[in-house]
N, C-alpha and C positions, 0 to 999 in steps of 0.2 A: 354557233357557226364553227364547224370543224375545219381545222387547217391541216393540210397535207404538205409535207416537205419531202422533196426528192432531190437526190444528187443529179446534176445535169452538167456534164463536161467539167469545167473548172469551177463551177458554182453550184447554186441551189435554186430550185423552183419552189415557191410557196404557192399553194392553191387553196381555194375554198371548195370543200367537198360539194359535189353536185352543182357547181357554178362554173362551167367551163371557161367563161370569159374573165374570171377573177384570178389572175396569175401575176406573180412578180418574180424577178430574177435578181440575185445578188451573189457575191462571192463568199458570203458566210450565211449560215442558217439564220442567225440573229438578224442580219441585215435584210434577208429575204422576207422574214416575217414582218419587219418594220415597213418594208416597201409594200407588202400586201396590205397592211393596215392603211397606208396612204392611198392605195388604189381604192379600197372599200370606202374610205372617207370621201374621195373625189366623186365616186359613183353616187353615194348618198347625197352629197351636196348638189350634184347635177339634178337628181330626181326631185329634191326639195325645191330647187329653183323652177323646175318645170311645173310643179304643183302650184307654187305661188303665182307663176305667170298665168296659169289657167284661171286661177281665182280672180285675177285682176281683169280678165277679159269678159 
């Protein structure tokens, strides 16, 4: 997974290349990357929950 970091106003955007919905903003590059990791974790957790719910049905 390739991360792209861009300056955006007073802060930074961290993005996952070729994944337009995986974006995080923070006031430092390090914080933006950490926030992006949190976003990716939340998305993965959501999808795992959906898979587990489907298995139970």
